Every structure is written in structure tokens, then in C-alpha cells.
N, C-alpha and C positions, 0 to 999 in steps of 0.2 A: 504494500500500500504506500502511496506517496502523500506527502503533505507539504504545504508552503513552509519554507524555512523562516526563521525569525528575521524579518527584513532589515530592521535597523536596531538590532540589539547590540549595543556598543560593548557588551561584556562577552560576546561570543565571536568566534572566527567566522568571517563571511567569505564564501567562495566566489569564483569568477562570475557566476550567474545567479545572483541572489533572488531573482524573481522567477526563476524556473522551478519546476517540481524537483524535489530531491527526496531521497529516502530518509525516514526518521525512525528513531527507536522509540517505541511506545505504541499504545493502542489509540486509535482514532475513534472518538465517540460522536456519533451523528444523532442529534436529538430530533431534527427535522431537516428537510432537504436544503434549506438555505442557511444552515448553521453548522459550523465545524469547530470542535474544541480539540486542540492538539495536546499531546502529552507534556510538552514544555510549558503549558499554561496559556499559549496564545489562543485567541478566539476570533473567528471570522463569521460575520452575519451578513448575508446578502445574496446576490445572484451568482450562479455558477454556469459554466459551460465546459463540458468535458472534464469535470472535476476540478476546474480552475476558476478563480474569481473572474467574473465577466459581467459588466454592467454596473449597477450600483451596489456598494457594499461598505461595511465598516469592519476594520481590522484593529484589534486591540492586542498589543504586546503584553507579555507578562510583566514588563518593567513599568507599565502604565502609559506608554505612548499609544496614541490613537490616530488612525487615518480613516476618514469617512469621505467617500467620493467615488469617482469613476475608475473602473478597472477594465482591462482588455487583455485577455489570454494570460491571466495571472500577473499582469503588471499594472502598476498605478499609472494610468495615462488619461489625461483629461483635466477636469477641475475637481478640486478636493480641499478638505480641511485637515491640517495636521496639528496635533496637540502634543507637546512634550511634557514630561513630568515636571520640568523646571518652571512651567508656566508659559514658555514660548509657544506661539501659535502662528501658523501660516495658512492663508486662504488664497488660493489662486491656481494657476496652471501647473501641471506636473506632467513630465514626459519621461518614460523609461525609469521611473524611480527618482528622478532629479527634479528640483525646483527649476522649471524651465518654461519661460513665457512671461506672463504678467501675474503678479501676485503681491500680497501684503504680508509682511512679517512683523509681528508685535513681540517685543522682548519684555521680560519681567521688570526691567528697570524703567519701562515707559517709553523707550525709543521705538519708533515705527518707521519701517521702510515700505514704500509703495511704488512699484515700478517694475522694470523688466529684469528677468533673470536668465542666466545661461549656465546650466549644469551646476546648480547650487550657489552660483556667484552672481552678485549684482552686476549686470552688464546691459547697457543700453540707457534709456532715459528713466530716471527715477527721482523720487523725493524722499528724503529721510529727515525725520525730526528726532533729535538726540535727547537723551535723558535730561540734559541741562538746558533744554529748550532751544539750542542752536538748530538751524535748519539748513540743509543743502538740497538744492533743486537743480538738476542738470544731468549731464551725461556721466556714465560709469563705464569702467573697463576693468575686468578681472577683479571686481570688488573694490576698486578705488576710483576717486574722482578723476576723470580724464575726458577732456573735450571742453565744451562750453558749459558753464554752470554758475549758479549764484549761491553764496554762503551768507547766512544771516546769523550774527552772534547775538546772544541773549542780552548783551549790553547796548544793542542798537547799531553796531557797526555792520557794514555790508561790503562784500566783494562780488563783482560781476566781471567775468572774463574767462580766460582759458586756464585749464588745469592739466597736469600731467603727473601720473603716478601718485595721486593724492595731494599734490602740491600746486600752489598757484604758479603758473608757468606760461609764458607767452605774454600776450597783451591783456591788460585788465584794469579795472577801476576799483579802487578802494575808497570807501566813504566812511569817515568817522562820525560818531554821533555829535561831536563838537562842531561839525561843519566843515572840517578839513577834507580834502579830496586829492587822491593821487591817480593820475591817468598815464599809464606807460607800461614798460616792460617788467617782467618778473622772471625769476629763476629759482627753482627749489624753494618756493614759498617766500622769497625775499625780493625787494625791488632790485633789479639788476638790468642796467641798460639805460636807455633814454626815457625821460618822462617829464610830466608837468605836475607840479605840486601846487594846489590851490589852498590858500589859508582861509580860515573862516572870516578873517577881517577884510578880505579882498585882495591881499597880496598874493603873489605867486612866484614860484621858482621853476625855471626850465633848466634841466641839466642831466647829469648821468649819475647812476648809482652802481655800486658793486657790493653784492651780498648785503643789501640793506642799508649801506652807508653811502652818503654823497661821496663821489669819487670822480674827479675830473672837473671840467669847466662848466659853468652855468651862469645864468643871469637871474638876479632877484629883483622883482618889481615890488616896491612897498605898496601898501594899500593906498588907493587913491590915484595911482599912476594911470595915465592913459594907456590903454592896451593897444599895441601895434597889431597889424595883420599877422596872424599866425604864420602865413606863408612867408612874408618878409622876415619875420622873426626867426624862423627856422633857417632861412637862407643866410641871415646875418651870422648865424653860428656855424655855417658851413654845410648845412644840409640842403643841397642844391635843388632837390625836388620838393622842398617844403615838408609839411607834416608827414606825407606818405613815406618819404625816405627815412624819417626818424622811426616811425612805427614799424617799418619793414625790418628794422634791426631785431625786433622781438623774435622773428622767425629764423634768425641766423645766429643764435647765441652759441658761444663755445661751451659745450657741455662736458668737455673733458675735465675729469676730476670733480664734477659737480653732480653727478647722477646719483639717484637714490637707489639703494639696493632693492630690487623688485621682489615682492613677496611671491614665493613659489606657490603654484596652484596645483595641488595634487588631484589626480583624477581617479584615485583608487575607489573601489566600490564601498570601502569602509566609510567614505565621506557622504554617501547618499543620505540625504535628509538629516545629517548630523548638524546640530546647531553650532557646535564648535568648529565644524568644517565650513559652515555657511558664513559665519561671522568671525573669522580669525582676526580681522582688523576692522574696527568699527568705523574708522575714517573720521571720527569726531576730533575737532581741534581741541587740544588739551586745555585744561583749566588755566595753567600758567600762561600759555600762549594766548588764550582768550583774554586774560587779564592784560597782557601786553598790547592787545589790539585796541585798548582804550586810549592808548597814548598816540600822539601824532607829533608833527614837527613844529607846531605853532609856537611853542614856548621858546624854541631855539632861535627863531627869527625875531621874536618879540623882545629878545634881550637887547637888540640893537635898535629896533624901529617900532614905534607905537603909533598907529594910525587906524583909520577905519575907512570902509568903502565897500563896494560890491564889484564882483567880476563873474562873468559867465563864460564857460568854455563851449557852449552849445554851438556857436557860429561866430563868424568874423563880422557879422553885421551889427549895426547900432553902436559902433565903437565911439563915435563922437558924443554919445549921450553920457559917457562916463566922465564924472567930474575929475578934472586934472588938478589935483592938489599937490602932487609931488613931481618935481622937475628932474629928479635924478634917479638913476638905476645903478645897480651894483653888479659888475662882472666879477665873478668869484671863481676860485679854484680850490677844490677840496682834495685831500688825500686820506682815505680811510676815515672819513667823517670829520677831519680837522681842516678848517679853512686856513690855507697857507698863503693865499694871495687875494687881494681885492683891488678893483679899479673902479673908482667912482666916475660915472659918465653922465652927461646931460642927456635927457630923454631924446632931444632933437638930433643927437648924433647917431642914434641907432638906425632910424630910417635911411639916413644917408649911407651908413655903412652897408645896410641891406641892398640899397640901390647900386652902390659900387660893386658889391659882390655879384649882383645880377648881371651888370654890364660886363664885368670881368669874366663871368661864366659864359656869357654869350660869345665873347671874343675867343675864349678857349675852344668853344664848340666850333666856331668857324675855322680855327686853326686845324682842328682835327677832321676837317671835311673829307679827307682822303678815306676815312672809314665811315663817313656819314651814310653810305648805302646800307650799312648793317645796323641801323637803328630800328627800334620798334620790333615789328614782326620778323624782319630780317635778322635782327640780333638774336631772337629766339631760334631761328633756323640755324644760325651760325653755331650757337651753343649745342644744339641737337646734333648737327653734323660732326662737331668736334667729339662729342661723347660716342657717337656711333663709330667714328674712325678709331678712336683710342681703344674702345672695346674690341674692335676687330683686330687691331695691331697686336695688342697685348695677348689676346687669345691665340693669335697665330704664331707669335714668336716664343711664347713661354714654353710650349712643349718641346721645342728644339733642344737637343742635348747641349749642355753648357760647354763652351770651349773658349780659348783665348781669341781675342780679336786679331784679325789679319789686316793687311794693308787694303785689301779689297773691300773691307767692311766700312771704310771711310770714304768721304767724298760724295758729290751730288749724284753719282751713278748708283751708289749703294742705297737702294730705296725699294719700298713696296708700294705699288699703285693699285687702286681698286676703284671701280665705278659703283656708286650706290644709287640705283634707280629707286624712285619712290615706291614702286610696286614690289620691290624686292627682286632678288635673283637667286641663282643657285648657291651663291656664296655670301649673300648679304640679306638681312631681314627687311621686310617692308617697313616704312617709316612715314612720319607726317611732315617731313621737311621737303625741300626741293631736291631734284636730282643733283648729284655732285660727284666730283672725282676726289679721291683721298690719296695723299702721298705721304708716306712715312719715311723720313730720312734716317739712314744708319741704324736700322732697328736692332742689329746685334750689339752695336756699341752701347746704345742707351739701355738695352736689356741688361748688359753687364754693369753699367753704371748704377742702375737701380739696385742690383744685387750687391754691388760694392757699397752702396749707401744703406744697405740692409732694409730695403723696402720689399714687402711681400707683394707679389704680382696681383693677387686677388684684392688685397686691401687698397692698392694703388688704383685698381680699376673701379672698385666700389666708391672710393672717395671722389673720383672725378665723374664716373658714369652712373652713379646711383640715382635712385628716384628723386632724391632731394635736389638734384640739379646743381647748377653753377650760379654764382651771384656776380653780376657785372658791377665793377667798382670804378670810380672816377680815376683818371690818370693823374698821378702826383707830379708829373713832369711836363716838358714842352713837346714831347715827341708825338703826341696825338694818338698814342697806342691805346688799344682797348685792353682792359685787364679783367680777368675773371678769377673768382675765388671759389675754391671747392667748398662744399657745404660744411666740412669739418675744419676749415681754415688751414689745412695742411699744405695746399698747393696753390700757387699763383700761375695763371696762364696769361701770357702777354703776346700781343700781335707784334710782328717784326716787319721792318722794311726789307726790301730785297737785298740791300747792301749789308744789313745786319745778318741775314741768313748766310750770305757768302762768307762773312768773317767767321761766323761760328763753325761752318763746315771746314774752313781753312785751318782754324786753330784747334779743331776737335782732337786730332791725334796727340798734340802736346798737352791739351787740357786733360785728356784721359790719363796720360802718364803722370801729370802733376797731382791730380786728386788721388791717384792710386798710390803714389809715393808719400803723399802728405795727407794723412787721414784727418788732421785737424785744420785743414785749409779753411780760410774764411771766405773764399771765392764762392759766388753763387753756385748752387748745385742744380745742374740741368738733368731732367728726367726724360725728355722727349722733344723731338723737332718734327713738325708736321706742316702740311699745306693743304688747303681746301680750294678747289676750283669749281665754281658754280657754272651753270649752263651758258652764261654769256662771257665766259673766259676770265671773269674777275677772279683774282687769286688773293687768298689771305694766308699768311704764314704765322705759325704759332710756335712758342717754346714753353714747355712746362718746367716750372722752377719750384724750389722749396720756399715756403713762407717763413721768413726769419722771425716773424712775430707770432708764430703759432704757440701760444702759451695761455694758461688759465689766468695769468696775472694781467691786469689792465696796463696797457702801454700809455703812460701819461704824456710823454714827449717823443717826437720822432725827428731825427736830424739826418740830413743828407750832406755829408762833409767831404769836400774836394781838396781843401787846402788853399784855394784861391780866394780873392777878396772882391774882385769886380763883379757887381751884380749879385753878390752872395748874401743878401738880406731880404727879409720879407716884410711887406707893408703890414703894420700892426692891425689895420682895419680888415685885412684879409686872413688873419690868423683865427682858426677855429679849432675845435676839438681834435680833428684828424689831420690838421695841416702838417706837412713835412717841412720843418724849418731848415735853415741853411747855416753856413759857417759863422757869419757875423751875428746870427741870432743866438748863438750858444753863449750862455752866461754862467756856465758851470765849469769847474775843473774837477776831475775825478781821481780819487786815490784808491788804488787797489793793493791787495797783498803783493809784496815784492816778487814772489815767484810767479803769481798770475800775470803781473805786468811784464815780467821778463819773457815769459813764454808767449804772451800776446805779440810783443814787438818782434820776437824771433820769427813768428809765423807771418806777420805783416811784411817783413823784409823778403821772405821767400816768395810770397804771393806777388809782391810788387816786381820782383826780379822776373818772375814768369810773365807778367803782363808787359813788362818792358821788352822782353825778348820777342813778344808778339806784336810790338809797335802799337800797343793799346794806350789810349788816353781817355779822359773824361769819366773815368770810373770814380766811385765814391764809397765812403764808409756809411752804410745805413745803420744808424744808431737808435735803438729804442730803449726808453728808460721807464722803469716802474719805480715810482717813489714810495717810500714808507713814511707814514706820519711821524713827526718828531717824537721820540720816546718819552720825553719829559712832559708831553701834553696828553697822556692817556686819559686823564681825568676829564678832558674837554671833549672827548669823543662823543659823537651822537650815537646812542645805542640804536640798533636796528629794530625799533619797536614795531615789528611786523607780526601779525598773526601767523602762526605756523602750525603744521600738523603735529609736529613733535616739539617738546619743550626746548627752549633755548637754554644754554648754560646759565643758571641763575643762583643767586644767593638766597638766604632765608627770607629776605624782604622782597624778592622778585627782581632785584636789579641785575642787569646784564654784567657779567664779569668779563673783562677784556685782558688778554695776555699782553705781554710786552710787544711793542711794535717794532723793535729793533731786529736786525738780521744777525744770525749767529752761524759761524763756520764750525762744522763738526766733522769728525773723521768719516770717510765714505763707508757706507754699509750697503752693499748691493741688494740685500734682502729688504731694505727699508725704503728704497726709492724705485721709481719706475725706470727700468732700463730699456723700455721699448724704444726703438729708433724713431726719431722724428724727422720731419722734412729738412731740418737744418742741423741735425745731430748725427755725428758718426764717430767722432774721436773719443779717446779714452778720457776718464775723469782727470781733472787737473790737480796738481799738488800745491799746497799752500805753505809758505815760509812760516806763518804764524802758528801752524800746527806741526812743526817739525818736519816739513817737507812730505807730509802725508797726503794721500788723495782725500778730497773733501767733498762734502755736501753742504748746502745752505738751508738753514731752518727759516722759513718765512711764516711768521705768526698768521693764523687764520687760513693758511693755504696748506702747509705741510713741509715735507722735506724734499728738496730738489737736487738733482745731480748737477754738479758744476762742470761744464765743459767749455771749451773755447768758443766764445760768441753766444753762449747759452747759459742762462741762470748765473751770471757772474756778479757777485756782490761787490759793491764799491761804496765810497762816500763821496757825495756831490757837495762841493763848496761853491756857494753862490758868489759871483763877482758883481758887486753893485757899482755902477758908474755914477758920477755926480748927477747926470741928467735923470737917471732913474730914481735917485734919492729925492729929487725935487718934483717928481711927477705925481700925478694923481693915482698911479698904480703903486700899490704897496706890497712888497714881498715880505711876509711876516717872519720868515726864518732864513737862516744862511747856510745851514748844514743839514743834509738829508742822507739817510741810507737809501741806496738804490739797487735795483737788480737790472743788469745790463744785457741787452740782446743786440748783436751786431754781425755784420758781414759785408763783403765787398760786392757791389752791384754795378750794373751798366758797364759791362766789360766787352762790348761789341763795337766800339768805335775805334777804327784805325786812324793813325796819324798819316793820312793820305794827302794827295795833292790839294784837295779841297780844303782840308784843315790847315795845311801849310799856308795857303792863300789867306785864310781867315786870320791866322796868327799874324801874318805880315800887315794886314789891314788894321787889326785892332791895336797892334803895337805902336802904330803911328798916333793913335788917339789916347791910349791909356798906357799905364806902366806895364811893360811886357811881363813882369813877374806877377802881376795881380790878376791877369786874365787866365781863364781856364785852359785855353788852347795853347799848349806849349809842347815842345818835343818830348817823347816818352821818358827819356832819362831824367830830365829836369822835373817832369810831372811826378815821377815816382819819388824823387828825393824831396820835393816840396811837400808832397802828401805825407810822407813819414815824419818830416820835421814838424809839420803842423800838429800831427797827433801827439808827438813827444813834447812839444812846447806848450800847446794850447789846450789839449784835451786830457791827456794822461801824463802830466809832468812828473818827473822823478821826485820822490820824497826827499826832503833835506836830511 
């Protein structure tokens, strides 16, 4: 005789098919046709078909659990009511023994979830009221908030926006009960990226945040200030496409090192209808975090400015109706929540600044008209063609057995050419772009270079060719090139002129040998060289390079340093958050550990000798700086008072505890740092004189332990050089010494000192000091470049 096994008995072992008939030990007593009592104490009352529950029925387990509802061939399928001995109850759809479909789960603590389920997990759209009266309404995925949703705290605060893995992530709006509002980007439950903070008194701050703290440049408008057009306001800060370009940053956040460990979802049958399996993570924001959500930024700004007024972010209209009581605004710069610079400006200066920026941007657009044909839809086609071609090339060359490169592997004749018709072919997939020809130069050479740089072929392909696509970024230089950034920020793709393509092909054999011999080289790392030809014979050439600023740390300053002085400064009105500054803009000297500095200049000399041998000029050191807030000002830090799913580190009174903000060199421990190769990392860890010439890591508070390599994660001290003009200006630099983390490398190495450049040198030498101009012969260029770095950037310590 057969009987139904105990379906959700947590104290018994469940087999692979708990809903099918199994043999049982004991005698089955049948009192009437629609009732069965089993020897283990279970009871079923209801309809049967072929000795199996089918139709309507009620099953009571010996442990007190009850199911009443629809059955089909011995399985709970349809609608039903489940009651647990603990008081938990579910009323809704069930399929195959799982909560699956739409249903309501009520817990003994008073929390209620009403929405969609998938195999015992909240998945889809649903609303949950927590025991503390918090409410979440929106999309769920695998039991966590993910997608669009709204969270209401019991204290009146509200968040509306995107979620990921139970955290506020992407773009969203946080509204505090005191009237403050933040509209911008979020990461891992904290403000991270660009945003606009509106204060209850009518003032507002437009800037950037990192892990909940103001970090970077921004503008504060006191209450009563006349509000400018948001479009012009964004342009004045360097976001050329207005608010759209700011908010688009939310979708391209660097998640490296910031992801939350995803809760595993077991699918074993022992979880079927188990309350502990259904709600392993409630998703409620913790009490301490909910307490912190009561706080906002109002008090921090009101320390300096007291005023009243109103402001609306709904639209740009009606701006003239705002009473203009305040004629000044404050351009500020923060580092980990500490304001380190402030510039007081008249309100009327900002529209002019925005207008200048707009005109300047228009001029730059005209200059880059050689690539104007690839704007808009054509730009999308260009990206798609690039991804299709790289996927084809990497897939074709990777299976080829590894071997040393030969002379025939170099030069313009060493290439793979393929036609990609839109409808597809025997060798290519169908696609949504236009027909194009793909040409891959020196595939075996670049395949070996990628392996030399320790890049996995699959990861390389997914980074560039994945579903997340590429992001077009504005050109920092005068070349008019188009730049694309991979979705994970690891690779930069740049369009080349025909002359630059020829130079790279010509120097490639020597370049290959140089990077093979010197693993710590600072020269740009090239990973691929390609060409796309569309149907009307237009050609676009690309080179794939490593992104030197691929890091989880915010890059506060960027410098392009050549060692020349003529034209090497930036108009202050054109400086914004992402501006790449020049030689004369550098107001810092950097002190590094003696051994780090010695090794740096040794490699610089080797790299410059190589470039000199190839008759290359116009190269520069791309320098990225991550500043740390001055250690003595920890008490002034703005705590990241953001509601979070998990509690922030807090003391007994709920205050946020901050570690030291200084940098610390420690002995290298491979097991404690990530040794995964990056797009700009290949060399071995560096040794520090201050630690007895041992290999070292750097401890960065709030981030973790980072491996120190040449050009990557290099700690230093930045000393501010204040000129008399700066001391008398309205811009105030509040501190003179900072700890910094340095990222750097040599870029723009494809300009030969050819006849055209010789003529340019002769012409400019008549008008300007021959030593001040950028265009000089290679030997002089290299020597001046090294001297500038030694004397002005990294001077020797006394």
C-alpha cells in the first residue's frame, strides 16, 4: 500500500520527489472515501483520484502544519492556504509544492508581504510592510529589492528609485521628513556619484559623493539664490550634455570592490514551503540605519549660511519668480567629506562661465568634424561593429597554439579581414548594424601581448563585447579622436589617424620587445589594433588600451604633463570635475618613499630612451591623484547619514565611527590583496626604503589594502605650493599637505618627429622661446621631460 509522505516535515528526511507516492511503514486506516489517516499521524481530507489527492483537499501534518486548497495528481498546484505552527500563514498561488505566482505571506511579528513569488522566493512586483511599520513597494529579485521601488521609513523618510541586491543602487531620490531632498546616484545603499542636494531652507548643493560622503567638486547655492538653468549649470561644471550626462553616470558606476555578497538561493526540496527557507533575509532596513535616515545634510551647510527661501527641482521654468536675495555662490571641493577648498563667486559669473563652456564645446565639436559622421545612430553602429569584430578576432585567434612571434607577424600585411553583412554569413552572425569590413592588424602579436599583460581572453572579450556595451566619452585633447570606455572601466578604445596607425605598426616590433623586457614599463599598454570600413569606403581605425585610472578610488585630479610651458595652462573658467589639467596648473610637489622614487625614475629613463630611439615626441605623463582628507580633521567629517540595509559601524549612541584617514605602508601579503591583473598592472610589487626594502602594500582607510606597483596605488605626500596671487584671490585652499594615492603612465606615444613637426618647430621658435614649446627634437624632448619630473613634480628629498 502507498501513502503520501510527510510533505514539509522539517524533522524528517525528504526524498527527491516528495509529492509522489512512496511506501510507508504502518497501516492505513480509511474511515470514509475522502479521508486518509497515515501511521505517522498525518491526515488528508478531500478529493482523490487514483488514490492520490486531486481536486480540493486539506492536509494536516503531525507537527501541526496545514494546507487547504487545490491538488493535482498528489501535488499542491493551484490556490491554497498554508498555516505553520509558528503562526505564519500564506494565501495564494502554489505550483509543484512551491510558493509560486501571487500570494500573501503574514508573519507572526506582523510583517506582511503581498506580491509575486518564484519557487518560495519573493520575485517580481510586491509590497511588504515590516514589523516596525516600514514599507517597501516595488520590484524583487531572488528575495531582495532589485529594480524600481519605493521605501517608506516609519519616521517619514522616503526613497524612490533603483535598487540592486537589497541596496539603493543607481538613480534615486531620497526625501527626509525635515524637507531635505537628494536626487542623484547611489551605490551599495550610499550616495555615490553625481547628485543634487536640496535643503529645506531653499539652498542646494550640486556635486559628487563617494560612499556617502561629499567627495570632489561642487557648487553650493545658499537659500534665496536665483536658480540658473539646470542645463547651463551642468555645462558650467563640465557636463556637456546637461543633466542627462550627469545622471547617465549612475548606470556606469565602478562596482569593483563594492559589490555585496549575494545570498545563495538553495533549490533543494527541503526548502519547499519552509518559512525559514522562504524568508532567510527579511530585507527590512535595520533599526540603527533607520535611525540614521532621520539625519540629513542641512545642519552642515547651516553652520556657514543662515537664510530662507524656496526652490523646486520639478522644471527649469519660472526661475525668474525666485527672489534673488543672495548674490554669491560657493564653488567647493571636498575630500572624504572634508571641505578643502572654497571659491566665492558672484552669481552673475556662472552664466557667463556656462556660456563660455558652451561656445568652447561647440568649437571643439567643429574641430572634430572628421569623425562627425559617426555621431548619433552612426556612433551606435560604430560601437556595435567594433564589438562584433573584436568578438570574432579574439574567438578566432585564441584557439591557435601559442608560439613566439615571427617577423611575418608584424607589419600592415599581417592582418585578418572579414566582411560582416547585416544578414549574417557562414562565418559571421546577423546583426543590427550596417554592412562593414573588419580588419584586425597583427593578431598574433596582440594575442601574445594580452597574455604577456596577463589578460584572460574571455574576460577581455566580455569586458568590451558584453551586453552592457561601451560608453562614449569626450576627448580630453585636441586630436578630435573618439574615445570609448568599457563598461567595467578597464579598457579605453581610441580612434586613430592614418599616420598614427602607421607609426604604431612601424614601432610595434620594438614596442613588443620593450614591454617584454621591462614588465614595469609605464608606457601605454596596447591590446589590439583594428579598422572598420563601412559601405561607402569610410575607414575608422581603433586601438584598444588599458585604462590607467581603473580603480575603486575616486580620481580627484588629472594632469597631462609634457615638461613644456607654452600653452600649458588651463583657463580656470573651463576647469570642471573631469578636466585634465596641464603643466602650469600643477600646484603640488610630491614626496615618495626613497626606493619608490628611485625605481620610478629608473623606469622613466628606460621608457624615454625607447621613445627617443623611435623618434617619438609629444608624449606625456598622465597623472591621476586620489587625495585623502587631512588626518587631523577627522572630527569634521560629514558622516554618511544614509539609510542602509545593514547597520553602519556605530557606537553606543549611534554615531558613525571613522578610522584614521591617513595612508599606511605595510609589508606585502599576497593573500591579503587582490593580485588579479588589471589593464595597467603587470609588474611585481615595489619595495619601500621605509620598511627595510621590503615589498609593500598600502592601507587606504575605508577602501582596504592595495598592492603597490609602479604607476598603480603609489602612496605619496602632496605639498601645496601657494603663489602670492593665489593667496590674495577669492579661492581659498584650506590645507597645504595631503596624503595621496598616485596613478600614472606615459601616453600619446604615436607622434613622430617628422618633416611636418620639424617645420612646426622652426615656425614656433621664431615667435616663442624654443625651449618652452612642445615640439622639439626627440633627445631634447626626453631630457626636458625627465628634468621637469625631477625638479617640479617629484623633487628629491633634502
